[in-house]
C-alpha positions in Angstrom: 77.3 29.4 25.6 76.3 31.2 28.7 72.7 30.5 29.8 70.6 33.7 29.1 68.7 33.0 32.3 71.8 33.5 34.3 72.6 37.0 33.3 72.5 39.9 35.8 69.4 41.4 34.1 67.4 38.2 34.7 68.8 37.9 38.2 67.6 41.4 39.2 64.3 40.7 37.5 63.7 37.4 39.4 64.8 39.1 42.6 62.1 41.8 42.2 59.5 39.2 41.4 60.4 37.2 44.5 60.4 40.3 46.7 56.9 41.2 45.4 55.6 37.7 46.2 56.4 38.4 49.9 54.5 41.7 49.9 50.8 42.0 50.6 50.1 44.7 48.0 50.1 42.5 44.9 47.6 40.1 46.4 45.5 42.9 47.6 45.4 44.4 44.1 44.4 41.1 42.6 41.5 40.8 45.0 40.4 44.4 44.3 40.7 43.9 40.5 38.8 40.6 40.6 36.1 42.2 42.8 35.9 45.1 40.4 35.4 42.7 37.4 32.7 40.9 39.3 30.9 44.1 40.2 31.1 45.4 36.6 29.8 42.1 35.3 26.7 41.9 37.5 26.0 45.6 38.2 27.2 47.2 35.0 25.1 48.7 32.2 25.1 45.5 30.1 22.2 43.9 31.9 19.9 46.9 31.6 20.8 47.7 28.0 20.9 44.2 26.6 24.6 44.1 25.8 26.4 40.8 25.8 29.0 40.7 28.6 31.5 38.9 26.4 31.0 40.7 23.2 34.1 42.2 21.6 32.7 45.7 22.2 31.9 45.2 25.8 35.3 43.5 26.6 37.2 46.5 25.1 34.9 49.0 26.9 35.3 47.2 30.2 39.1 47.1 29.9 39.3 50.8 29.0 37.1 51.7 32.0 39.2 49.5 34.2 42.4 51.2 32.9 41.1 54.7 33.7 38.2 54.9 36.1 39.1 52.5 38.9 42.3 53.9 40.2 44.7 51.9 38.1 47.1 54.9 37.6 47.3 55.2 41.3 48.0 51.5 41.8 50.7 51.6 39.2 52.4 54.3 41.2 52.2 52.0 44.3 54.1 49.2 42.6 56.6 51.3 40.5 57.5 54.1 43.0 60.2 52.6 45.1 62.1 49.6 43.6 65.3 51.6 43.5 64.5 53.8 46.5 64.2 50.6 48.6 67.9 49.7 48.0 69.2 53.1 48.9 66.9 53.3 51.9 68.1 50.0 53.3 71.7 50.9 52.6 72.4 47.8 50.4 73.2 49.8 47.3 77.1 49.5 47.8 76.7 45.8 48.1 74.7 45.6 44.9 76.9 47.8 42.8 80.0 45.9 44.0 78.8 43.0 41.9 79.3 42.8 38.1 76.0 44.6 37.4 76.0 47.5 35.0 73.6 50.4 35.1 71.3 49.1 32.3 71.0 45.7 33.8 70.1 47.1 37.2 67.6 49.6 36.0 65.9 47.4 33.4 65.8 44.5 35.7 64.2 46.6 38.4 61.7 48.1 36.0 60.6 45.0 34.1 60.5 42.9 37.2 58.1 45.2 39.0 56.1 45.9 35.8 55.7 42.1 35.3 54.2 41.9 38.8 51.9 44.8 38.0 50.7 43.1 34.7 50.0 39.9 36.6 47.9 41.9 39.1 46.1 43.7 36.4 45.5 40.4 34.6 43.1 39.4 37.4 40.5 41.6 35.9 40.2 40.0 32.4 40.8 36.5 33.8 37.8 37.0 36.2 35.7 38.1 33.2 36.9 35.1 31.3 35.8 32.7 34.0 32.5 34.5 34.5 31.5 33.4 30.9 30.6 30.1 32.5 27.8 31.7 34.5 24.7 32.7 32.6 22.1 34.6 34.8 18.6 34.8 33.4 18.6 38.5 32.6 22.1 38.6 31.2 23.1 38.0 27.5 26.2 35.8 27.1 27.6 34.9 23.7 29.6 31.7 23.1 32.8 31.6 25.1 35.7 33.6 23.8 39.4 33.7 24.9 41.5 35.7 22.4 39.6 39.1 22.7 40.3 39.2 26.5 44.1 38.9 26.0 44.3 40.9 22.8 42.4 43.9 24.2 44.1 43.6 27.6 47.6 44.0 26.0 46.5 46.7 23.6 44.4 48.9 25.9 45.8 48.3 29.3 49.4 47.0 29.3 50.8 49.4 26.7 49.0 52.4 28.4 50.4 51.5 31.9 53.8 50.8 30.5 54.2 54.5 29.9 52.8 55.4 33.3 55.1 52.8 34.9 58.1 54.3 33.1 57.2 57.8 34.2 56.7 56.8 37.8 59.8 54.7 37.9 61.9 57.5 36.4 60.7 60.1 38.8 61.1 57.8 41.8 64.6 56.7 40.8 65.9 60.2 40.0 64.4 62.0 42.9 64.8 59.1 45.4 61.5 60.3 46.9 58.4 58.1 46.6 56.2 60.8 48.0 56.7 62.8 44.8 55.5 59.8 42.8 52.4 59.4 44.9 51.7 63.1 44.5 51.9 62.7 40.7 49.5 59.8 40.8 47.0 61.8 42.9 47.3 64.7 40.5 46.9 62.5 37.5 43.1 62.6 37.3 42.6 66.4 37.5 45.4 67.0 35.0 44.1 64.3 32.6 40.4 65.5 32.8 41.5 69.1 32.3 43.5 68.0 29.2 40.5 66.1 27.8 38.2 69.0 28.4 40.3 72.0 27.5 42.8 70.7 24.9 41.6 67.5 23.2 37.9 68.2 23.1 38.1 71.0 20.4 40.4 68.8 18.2 39.1 66.5 15.5 38.4 62.9 16.5 41.5 61.7 14.7 43.8 63.9 16.8 41.9 63.0 20.0 42.6 59.3 19.3 46.2 60.0 18.5 46.9 62.0 21.7 44.7 60.2 24.2 46.9 57.6 26.2 43.7 55.6 27.2 42.0 55.7 23.8 38.7 56.5 25.5 37.3 57.9 22.3 38.1 54.8 20.2 35.1 52.6 19.2 31.4 53.4 18.7 30.2 56.9 19.2 29.1 58.0 22.7 30.9 55.0 24.3 28.1 52.8 23.0 25.2 54.7 24.3 22.6 55.5 21.7 23.4 52.4 19.6 21.2 49.4 19.5 22.1 46.3 21.5 22.1 44.1 18.4 24.6 46.4 16.6 26.9 46.5 19.6 26.8 42.8 20.2 28.0 42.2 16.7 30.5 45.1 16.7 34.2 44.0 16.2 36.9 46.3 17.6 39.5 46.8 14.8 42.8 48.6 15.4 42.8 51.6 13.0 46.1 53.3 11.9 45.3 56.1 14.3 45.0 53.7 17.2 48.2 51.9 16.2 50.0 55.2 15.9 48.8 56.1 19.4 50.2 52.9 20.8 53.5 53.6 19.0 53.7 57.1 20.6 53.0 55.6 24.0 55.7 53.1 23.6 58.1 55.8 22.4 57.3 57.9 25.5 58.1 54.9 27.7 61.4 54.4 25.9 62.3 58.0 26.2 61.7 58.0 29.9 63.8 54.9 30.4 66.6 56.2 28.2 66.7 59.5 30.1 66.8 57.6 33.3 69.7 55.5 32.0 71.8 58.6 31.2 70.8 60.5 34.4 71.1 57.7 37.0 74.3 57.3 39.0 75.0 54.2 41.1 76.7 56.3 43.8 76.1 59.7 45.2 79.0 61.9 44.1 79.9 65.2 45.6 79.5 68.1 43.2 82.6 69.7 44.5 84.6 66.6 44.0 83.3 66.1 40.5 84.4 69.7 39.6 87.8 69.6 41.2 89.0 66.1 40.9 91.4 65.2 38.1 90.9 62.2 35.8 92.0 59.0 37.3 91.3 57.1 40.4 89.5 59.2 43.0 89.4 58.2 46.7 86.4 60.4 47.3 88.1 62.4 50.0 86.2 65.4 51.2 87.6 68.7 49.9 88.0 71.7 52.2 85.2 74.2 51.9 87.0 77.0 53.8 90.0 78.7 52.4 93.3 78.1 54.2 96.0 80.8 54.1 99.7 80.0 53.8 102.6 82.3 54.5 104.4 82.9 51.3 106.3 85.6 49.4 103.1 86.9 47.9 101.1 86.9 51.2 101.8 90.7 52.1 100.8 91.8 48.6 97.6 89.7 48.8 96.7 91.2 52.1 97.4 94.7 50.9 95.2 94.2 47.8 92.4 92.8 50.0 92.7 95.8 52.3 92.6 98.3 49.4 89.5 96.6 48.0 87.8 96.8 51.4 88.7 100.5 51.8 87.3 101.3 48.3 84.1 99.5 49.1 83.6 101.3 52.3 84.5 104.7 50.8 82.4 104.6 47.7 79.7 102.1 48.8 80.5 99.7 45.9 79.8 96.6 47.8 77.7 94.0 45.9 74.1 93.8 47.2 74.3 90.0 47.2 77.2 90.1 49.6 75.3 92.1 52.2 73.5 90.3 55.0 70.1 91.3 53.7 70.9 90.1 50.1 72.4 86.8 51.4 69.3 86.0 53.5 67.0 87.1 50.7 68.8 84.8 48.1 68.9 81.9 50.6 65.1 82.0 51.0 64.7 82.0 47.3 66.9 79.0 46.9 65.2 77.2 49.7 61.8 77.7 48.1 63.1 76.6 44.8 63.6 73.1 46.3 60.1 72.9 47.7 57.1 71.4 45.9 54.6 74.1 47.1 55.8 77.0 44.8 55.6 74.8 41.7 52.2 73.4 42.7 50.9 76.9 43.4 52.2 78.2 40.1 50.5 75.3 38.3 47.2 76.0 40.0 47.4 79.7 39.2 48.1 78.9 35.6 45.2 76.5 35.4 43.0 79.1 37.0 44.0 81.6 34.3 43.2 79.0 31.6 39.7 78.6 33.0 39.1 82.4 33.2 40.4 82.8 29.7 38.4 80.1 27.9 35.3 79.7 30.1 35.1 82.9 32.2 32.5 85.7 32.1 34.0 87.1 28.8 33.0 84.0 26.8 29.9 84.4 24.8 29.5 88.1 25.6 32.0 89.5 23.2 34.3 90.9 25.8 38.0 90.9 24.9 40.0 88.8 27.4 42.9 91.1 27.1 41.0 94.4 27.4 42.0 96.8 30.2 38.6 96.6 31.9 38.5 92.8 31.9 42.0 92.4 33.3 41.4 94.9 36.1 38.0 93.5 36.9 39.1 89.8 37.1 42.4 90.3 39.1 40.7 91.2 42.4 38.5 88.1 42.2 41.6 86.0 41.5 43.3 87.7 44.4 40.4 86.6 46.7 40.0 83.0 45.5 42.4 80.7 47.4 45.4 83.2 47.3 45.0 84.2 51.0 45.5 80.5 52.0 48.6 80.2 49.8 50.0 83.4 51.3 49.6 81.9 54.8 51.4 78.7 53.6 54.4 80.7 52.3 54.7 83.3 55.1 54.0 81.2 58.2 57.3 79.6 59.0 60.4 81.3 57.5 61.6 82.3 61.0 60.0 79.3 62.7 62.0 77.0 60.5 65.3 78.2 61.8 64.3 77.8 65.4 62.7 74.4 64.8 65.9 73.0 63.1 68.1 74.6 65.8 70.3 76.7 63.5 69.3 80.0 65.0 72.5 80.2 67.2 74.6 79.6 64.1 72.8 82.3 62.1 72.9 84.9 64.9 76.6 84.3 65.6 77.2 85.9 62.2 77.2 89.7 61.7 73.5 89.8 60.9 71.4 92.6 62.3 67.8 92.1 63.3 66.5 94.2 60.5 68.6 92.4 57.8 67.4 89.0 59.1 63.7 89.8 59.3 63.5 91.8 56.1 65.6 89.3 54.2 63.3 86.5 55.4 60.1 88.5 54.6 61.0 89.8 51.1 62.7 86.6 50.0 59.5 84.6 50.7 57.2 87.3 49.4 59.2 87.5 46.2 58.7 83.8 45.7 55.0 84.2 46.5 54.7 87.0 43.9 56.4 84.9 41.3 53.9 82.1 41.9 51.0 84.5 41.7 52.3 86.0 38.5 51.8 82.6 36.7 48.2 83.8 36.3 48.9 86.9 34.3 51.8 85.3 32.5 49.4 82.6 31.3 47.0 85.2 30.2 49.7 87.0 28.4 50.8 83.8 26.5 47.2 82.9 25.7 46.9 86.1 23.6 48.5 84.1 20.8 45.9 81.3 20.9 42.7 81.5 18.9 39.6 79.9 20.4 36.0 80.1 19.1 34.0 82.4 21.4 37.1 84.1 22.8 37.7 87.7 21.6 41.3 89.0 21.7 42.5 92.5 20.9 46.0 93.4 19.9 48.9 92.0 22.0 49.3 93.9 25.2 51.9 93.9 27.9 51.7 96.9 30.2 48.1 96.3 31.6 49.0 92.8 32.9 52.0 94.1 34.8 50.4 97.3 36.0 47.2 95.8 37.3 48.9 92.8 38.8 51.2 94.9 40.9 48.5 97.3 42.0 45.6 95.0 42.5 47.2 91.7 43.6 50.7 92.3 44.9 49.9 95.2 47.2 46.8 93.4 48.6 48.9 90.3 49.5 51.7 92.4 50.8 49.7 93.4 53.8 48.4 89.8 54.3 52.0 88.5 54.0 53.3 91.0 56.5 50.5 90.2 59.0 51.0 86.4 58.7 54.8 86.8 58.9 54.5 89.0 62.0 52.2 86.5 63.8 54.5 83.5 62.8 57.7 85.2 63.8 56.4 86.5 67.2 54.4 83.4 68.3 56.8 80.8 66.8 53.7 78.8 66.0 52.8 78.1 62.4 49.4 76.6 63.5 48.2 80.0 64.6 49.0 81.4 61.1 47.3 78.5 59.3 44.3 79.0 61.6 44.2 82.7 60.6 44.5 81.8 57.0 41.5 79.4 57.2 39.5 82.0 59.2 40.2 84.7 56.7 37.2 83.9 54.4 34.4 83.9 57.1 35.9 87.0 58.7 36.3 88.8 55.4 32.8 87.9 54.2 31.3 89.0 57.5 33.4 92.2 57.3 31.9 92.9 53.8 28.3 92.1 54.7 28.0 93.6 58.2 30.4 96.6 58.0 31.3 97.7 54.5 27.9 97.1 52.9 26.2 99.8 55.0 28.9 102.4 54.1 29.1 104.7 51.1 30.7 103.3 48.0 33.8 105.5 48.5 34.4 104.1 52.0 33.8 100.6 50.8 36.7 101.0 48.4 39.0 102.7 50.8 38.5 100.1 53.6 38.5 97.0 51.4 42.0 95.3 51.5 41.3 93.2 48.3 39.5 96.0 46.5 36.7 93.7 45.6 34.3 96.7 45.5 36.4 98.5 42.8 36.3 97.9 39.1 33.6 95.2 39.2 32.7 93.6 35.9 29.5 95.3 34.7 27.4 92.7 32.8 25.0 95.4 31.6 27.5 97.3 29.4 27.9 96.4 25.8 31.0 94.6 24.5 32.1 97.6 22.4 32.1 99.9 25.5 33.9 97.4 27.7 36.6 96.6 25.2 37.4 100.3 24.7 37.5 101.3 28.4 40.8 102.4 29.9 41.2 101.9 33.6 42.7 104.9 35.5 43.4 104.7 39.2 41.4 107.3 41.1 42.3 108.9 44.4 40.1 106.4 46.3 42.1 103.4 45.0 45.4 105.2 45.6 44.4 105.9 49.2 43.5 102.3 49.6 46.8 101.1 48.3 48.8 103.6 50.4 46.9 102.4 53.5 47.7 98.8 52.7 51.4 99.6 52.3 51.3 101.5 55.6 49.6 98.6 57.4 52.3 96.3 56.0 55.0 98.6 57.3 53.4 98.8 60.7 53.3 95.0 60.9 57.0 94.7 60.0 57.9 97.5 62.5 56.1 95.6 65.3 58.0 92.5 64.4 61.3 94.4 64.4 60.5 96.0 67.8 59.3 92.8 69.5 61.5 90.1 67.9 64.3 88.7 69.9 67.2 86.8 68.2 67.6 84.5 71.2 65.6 83.2 74.0 66.2 85.5 77.0 66.9 83.8 80.3 64.8 84.5 83.4 65.6 87.0 86.1 69.0 86.7 87.5 69.2 86.8 91.3 70.7 89.8 92.9 74.4 89.8 93.8 74.7 86.6 91.7 77.4 86.5 89.0 77.4 82.8 87.9 73.8 82.2 88.8 74.7 79.0 90.6 71.9 77.2 92.4 71.8 77.8 96.2 71.2 75.0 98.7 67.5 74.6 99.0 67.7 72.4 102.1 69.9 72.6 105.2 72.2 69.7 106.2 72.1 68.9 110.0 75.2 67.8 111.8 75.1 66.8 115.5 76.9 69.2 117.9 79.8 66.9 118.5 83.4 67.2 117.5 84.8 65.3 114.6 87.1 63.4 116.9 84.1 62.0 118.8 82.6 60.8 115.6 85.8 59.1 114.5 86.0 57.4 117.9 82.6 55.9 117.4 83.7 54.5 114.0 86.9 53.0 115.5 85.2 51.5 118.5 84.8 47.7 118.5 81.2 47.7 119.6 80.2 50.1 116.9 76.8 49.3 115.4 75.7 50.6 112.0 72.3 51.0 113.3 73.4 53.9 115.5 74.1 56.0 112.4 71.7 54.4 110.0 68.5 53.4 111.8 66.4 50.7 110.2 63.6 52.1 108.1 61.0 49.5 107.0 60.4 49.6 103.2 56.8 49.7 101.9 55.6 46.6 100.3 55.1 47.0 96.6 52.9 44.7 94.5 53.2 44.8 90.7 49.9 44.7 89.0 50.2 44.0 85.3 47.1 42.0 84.6 43.4 42.3 85.1 40.7 44.6 83.8 41.8 47.6 86.0 45.4 47.4 84.8 44.4 47.1 81.2 42.0 50.1 81.5 44.8 52.2 83.1 47.2 51.2 80.2 44.5 52.1 77.7 43.9 55.5 79.3 47.7 56.2 79.2 47.9 55.1 75.5 44.9 57.3 74.7 46.6 60.2 76.4 49.6 59.8 74.1 47.4 59.5 71.0 45.3 62.6 71.9 48.5 64.6 72.4 49.8 63.6 69.0 46.4 64.5 67.4 46.6 67.9 69.2 50.0 68.5 67.6 48.7 67.5 64.1 49.0 70.6 61.9 46.6 69.4 59.2 43.6 69.5 61.5 43.8 73.3 61.7 43.1 73.4 58.0 40.9 70.3 57.6 38.4 70.8 60.4 37.3 74.3 59.4 37.2 73.3 55.7 35.1 70.2 56.5 32.9 72.3 58.7 32.2 74.9 56.0 31.7 72.5 53.1 29.4 70.2 55.2 26.9 73.0 55.9 27.4 74.8 52.6 24.1 73.6 51.1 21.9 74.4 54.1 23.7 77.7 54.7 23.6 79.3 51.2 20.8 77.6 49.3 17.1 77.2 49.7 16.1 74.5 52.2 12.8 72.7 51.5 11.6 70.9 54.7 10.5 67.3 54.3 9.2 66.5 57.8 10.7 69.6 59.5 13.5 72.0 59.1 15.6 70.3 61.8 15.2 66.9 60.1 16.2 68.3 56.7 19.3 70.1 58.2 20.3 67.0 60.1 19.9 64.6 57.1 21.7 67.0 54.7 24.7 67.6 56.9 24.9 63.9 57.7 25.3 63.1 54.0 27.6 66.0 53.3 30.1 65.2 56.0 30.6 61.5 54.9 33.5 62.2 52.5 35.5 64.0 55.2 34.7 61.4 57.8 36.0 58.7 55.4 39.1 60.6 54.7 39.9 61.3 58.3 39.3 57.7 59.4 41.5 56.3 56.6 44.4 58.7 56.7 44.6 59.4 60.4 44.4 55.7 61.3 47.1 55.0 58.8 49.4 57.7 60.2 48.7 56.4 63.8 49.4 52.8 62.9 52.6 53.4 61.0 54.0 56.4 62.9 55.8 54.2 65.4 57.5 52.2 62.7 58.6 55.3 60.8 60.1 56.8 63.9 61.8 53.5 64.7 60.4 53.3 68.2 58.2 50.3 67.4 60.5 47.8 69.1 60.6 49.9 72.2 56.8 50.2 72.2 56.3 46.5 71.6 58.6 45.6 74.5 56.3 47.4 76.9 54.1 45.1 79.1 50.9 45.9 77.3 48.6 43.7 75.3 47.9 44.0 71.6 44.3 45.0 72.4 45.6 48.1 74.2 47.8 49.2 71.3 45.0 48.6 68.8 42.1 50.1 70.8 44.1 53.3 71.6 44.4 53.9 67.8 40.7 53.0 67.2 39.3 55.1 70.0 41.5 58.1 69.1 40.3 58.0 65.5 36.7 57.5 66.6 37.0 60.5 69.0 38.4 62.7 66.2 35.5 61.8 63.8 32.9 62.2 66.5 34.3 65.6 67.4 34.0 66.7 63.8 30.4 65.3 63.6 29.5 67.1 66.8 30.9 70.4 65.6 29.0 70.1 62.3 25.8 69.3 64.1 26.2 72.3 66.4 27.0 74.5 63.4 24.0 73.3 61.6 21.8 74.2 64.6 23.4 77.7 64.7 22.8 78.1 60.9 19.2 77.0 61.2 18.7 79.6 64.0 20.4 82.4 62.0 18.4 81.7 58.9 15.2 81.8 60.9 14.1 78.3 60.1 12.2 77.6 63.4 11.3 75.7 65.5 14.7 74.2 66.3 14.2 70.6 67.4 17.0 68.6 69.0 15.4 65.1 68.5 16.0 64.9 64.7 19.7 65.8 65.2 20.1 63.3 68.0 18.4 60.4 66.2 20.1 61.1 62.9 23.6 61.4 64.3 23.3 58.5 66.8 21.5 56.0 64.6 22.9 56.9 61.2 26.3 58.6 61.7 27.7 56.9 64.8 27.5 53.3 63.5 29.1 54.4 60.3 32.0 56.0 62.2 32.6 52.9 64.2 32.6 50.8 61.0 35.0 53.3 59.3 37.4 53.2 62.2 37.4 49.4 62.4 37.8 48.9 58.7 40.7 51.4 58.5 42.3 49.6 61.4 42.0 46.1 59.9 43.2 47.3 56.5 46.3 48.7 58.1 47.0 45.6 60.1 46.4 43.2 57.2 48.1 45.1 54.4 51.0 46.4 56.7 51.9 49.2 54.2 50.6 52.7 54.6 50.4 53.7 51.0 49.0 50.4 49.9 46.3 50.8 52.5 45.6 54.3 51.2 45.4 53.1 47.6 43.1 50.2 48.5 40.9 52.4 50.6 40.6 55.0 47.8 39.8 52.2 45.3 37.1 50.8 47.5 35.6 54.2 48.3 35.5 55.2 44.6 33.9 51.9 43.7 31.2 52.3 46.4 30.4 55.9 45.5 30.2 54.8 41.8 27.6 52.2 42.8 25.7 54.7 44.9 25.7 57.3 42.1 24.1 54.7 39.7 21.3 54.0 42.2 22.6 50.9 44.0 21.9 51.9 47.6 20.9 48.7 49.3 21.9 48.6 53.0 23.9 45.4 52.7 26.6 47.2 50.7 25.9 50.7 52.1 27.4 50.6 55.6 27.3 54.4 55.9 23.6 54.6 54.9 24.4 57.1 52.2 21.1 58.7 51.1 19.2 56.0 53.1 18.9 57.7 56.4 15.6 59.5 56.3 14.1 60.9 59.4 10.7 59.5 58.5 12.2 56.0 58.9 13.7 56.9 62.3 10.4 57.8 63.8 8.0 55.6 61.8 7.1 52.0 61.6 10.5 51.0 60.0 12.5 52.1 63.0 13.1 48.6 64.4 14.2 47.3 61.0 16.6 50.2 60.7 18.0 49.4 64.2 18.6 45.8 63.2 20.4 47.0 60.0 22.7 49.4 61.9 23.3 46.6 64.5 24.5 44.4 61.7 27.2 46.9 60.7 28.2 47.3 64.3 28.7 43.5 64.4 30.7 43.7 61.2 32.9 46.3 62.9 33.4 44.1 65.9 34.4 41.2 63.5 37.0 43.5 61.9 38.4 44.3 65.3 38.8 40.5 66.0 40.5 40.1 62.7 42.9 42.9 63.5 43.7 41.4 66.9 44.4 38.0 65.3 46.5 39.4 62.4 48.5 42.0 64.4 52.2 41.3 63.7 53.3 41.7 67.3 53.6 38.3 68.8 53.0 37.7 72.5 54.0 34.9 74.8 50.4 33.6 75.0 
């Protein structure tokens, strides 16, 4: 007669619910979901199209949009990522598992407790819509109040869908004990899902699309309601067809499979693999086993030694030593194993395979009758594939194989072994290059597998194998061999991965300039010989007929062979330079002459009075001895501690800013992000036709101001989050908070550092826009449009972004929750802007509102007042951050 509410399962579930009630994230999600419901209710398409906001059709449509569009898969990851990880991170797992709690009770209690909290948060959306039935604006159609459709469709379209997502995220987080992998999966969800809809589900019949779509986006009226009359949709009743019910059953089965797999794979303690293999059944004390062999003197010891010596002699005489037991083979294999535990190789292979899928089904061969596995098409597409993004991936792989050993401090251990310099460097290089080549080969392997797939519009000849391997080795591997050798040489000699990443980002502008300004003026033969990526060889000729293209056989001429030989020679030269210049250890400075131990010599002389030791002792023994004779009085300077006042706080702020700027300077991601933001922000004005509105300078300034907004938002949110939570993650927050500084100094240093970073990016983009305008000949160049646009439009937006990011981090107190909420707010805002809602009251960045005519015309004073309003909002955010900052002071 035990109470079912007193079982371990319910206890774990209640504990998770109580823990979540003390977190900020659930309440923040409820607010975001309620605001989303309010926004969709008043600004959605129902008002303009005459749809009833509480009709059965519109309720189901709103819930499906809420389940997919507004970041709910990401928010699901925020709640379900670390329920189990938290226990292991806090070190309370031995205490929990010492209680009578079995594996199923612990896992299911954790899962359903957090999923119950997630459902309660998601329920804020339909509950808000339910309450809004009481409000009936003049232009909105509202039918009689309904209750059941909200709950019925919420359970069917939202809860069941996110049960599967919650099970997947919970399983991955629990088994990997790494919540970052879960967040990465959540971020990757949208491109993967959209690609699945476009490339896999779209060609299928509607019945299979409904059966395989976890969100059931295709269920209901055609075209999602558009094209149907308002009267028809207001009377439309959503009925669950057998296909929809089957879809829900499949989703529930997927969730059950995930949880079952988790149950069988999860262990309550970390067991040593060696112990599991060697321990005998029974009670194990978990003692560490010896990893090194220990020899014992016995009767068989001489025979064992003799056999070992004979084996060694045979190996030396006939060279029969296993390659994996050589130093080069060991280092090569170690690099392969290390890369197998990284996420980057798998992510790169996935991207390469997706790229191959796009080239296969939607590339230049589609619609022209070209066979996608013809020799000419394979050879023509591979150089383009080699150019697109692969140089960046090569830099990522080859930058830090050697740097990693020196950074982790294991270089003395490695070089204490019998490892030569050549074996170490070549093992590092070829181990990482082998992994890189394997990732790149996902492209041709996907093409090879797609030969078995029939698709309308895609022509395929007989199955082929050799052309894929041959052209991949010649046109891709050799090209990236020289790039890999160059990146590896720079990284190994400079011991600085940032320089390699900078070179990787700079590759594209340098290579494009090299093609335009040097190779373009040369004869075609020299263009091929001097092109490292052979982009000028084997181009796809769009004029030739399909029959001719499909029958062509590609032969490597002497020009291409010379190019490939030159690339291999350059790679060998780079590796030779590394071998000649690389030092296994840091060499000490010059040793002083005639110095053996290199002991430091006295830098200062010690003066003794010219008196005998006896005289000095007499002075000590005398009765009238005064200490002042030996130690004269030296007046100490008066010291006054100044810890208050404006001047002291300014000095503290300057010191804190110096620390923040040094940390930003050490940030690796800026090396990639800043050039990327710079290029993409000026892409439109640099490569497309520019039509001047008032003047060319005004058009350039306005276009770049709008293009850079996305990067400015991302930098403000993510770099502020890292700055705010870095101290806590490094466990130096108590030390920092014990310093005699005010909260305003700590907060303002983060704010000013982020603001300086975004201002630097905006300034660089402005200067690049001016240079681009000059190079394109769009004169005259006027500075006033740039100054007015960047100072009145961009700068207030930057201040608002920095202040908002700061207050979100202070109030929410969790980095990834802040990221999720920021992404949700940004997505909702850009959705509004894309539908035409650009009013300045909910457009703090003046996206598509900042026109140069308004800056110099009669509306200038009104615009200044509007921008001042958002500056005042930013100041209010700073005051809220100051009031809510968790560090308590004595005042």
